[in-house]
C-alpha positions in Angstrom: -10.2 -31.4 27.0 -8.4 -28.5 28.6 -5.0 -28.0 29.7 -3.8 -26.1 31.7 -0.8 -24.8 29.3 -4.4 -24.5 26.6 -5.0 -21.7 29.2 -1.7 -20.1 29.3 -2.0 -19.9 25.5 -5.0 -17.8 25.0 -3.6 -15.7 28.1 -0.5 -14.7 26.7 -2.6 -14.4 23.1 -5.2 -12.2 24.7 -2.7 -10.2 27.1 0.3 -10.0 24.8 3.5 -9.2 27.3 1.8 -10.7 29.9 3.3 -13.7 32.3 1.0 -16.6 33.1 1.1 -19.8 34.7 -1.7 -22.5 34.8 -2.3 -25.7 36.9 -6.3 -27.6 36.6 -7.5 -30.8 36.3 -9.0 -30.1 33.2 -12.0 -28.4 34.0 -11.2 -26.4 36.8 -8.3 -24.6 37.0 -6.1 -21.7 38.6 -3.9 -19.1 36.8 -1.5 -16.6 37.7 -1.5 -13.6 35.7 1.1 -10.7 35.9 1.2 -8.0 33.4 1.6 -4.3 33.2 -1.9 -4.0 31.8 -3.6 -4.3 35.1 -2.0 -0.6 36.3 -4.7 1.0 37.5 -7.7 -1.4 37.7 -9.9 -2.9 39.8 -9.3 -6.6 40.8 -12.6 -6.8 38.8 -11.4 -5.0 35.6 -8.2 -7.1 36.1 -10.5 -10.7 35.6 -12.7 -9.5 32.9 -9.5 -8.4 30.6 -8.7 -12.1 30.7 -12.4 -13.2 30.6 -12.6 -11.2 27.3 -8.8 -12.5 26.4 -10.9 -16.3 27.1 -13.9 -15.4 24.6 -15.7 -18.0 24.6 -13.9 -20.7 25.9 -14.9 -19.1 29.6 -18.5 -20.5 28.3 -18.2 -23.7 26.4 -14.8 -25.3 27.8 -13.8 -24.2 31.4 -15.7 -24.3 33.8 -14.4 -22.9 36.8 -11.5 -20.2 36.5 -9.8 -19.1 40.3 -6.8 -16.0 38.9 -4.9 -14.3 40.9 -4.0 -11.4 38.8 -0.9 -8.0 39.5 1.0 -6.0 37.5 5.0 -6.3 38.0 5.6 -4.0 40.6 2.9 -5.9 42.8 4.5 -8.9 43.0 
C-alpha cells in the first residue's frame, strides 16, 4: 500500500529542491508542494509537473491526489 511518505519521496525525486508534505489513506491523498520551478506556471502546468514526477504511479498506485502547488514567494 502506498503511504504519504511514498508520495513525498516520489515528488521530491521528480521535483528536485521542492518541499512537500502529504497525507492520505493509501488510495486518496492530499499534498502541499512548494517549488521554485512553479514560478510563471499556471495551476494546470504545475499539476502536470507533479503528475510527471509521479509517472505511472498515478494510474497504478494512487487513486486520487488533491494538491496545493505554490512557489516559495506564494506562501
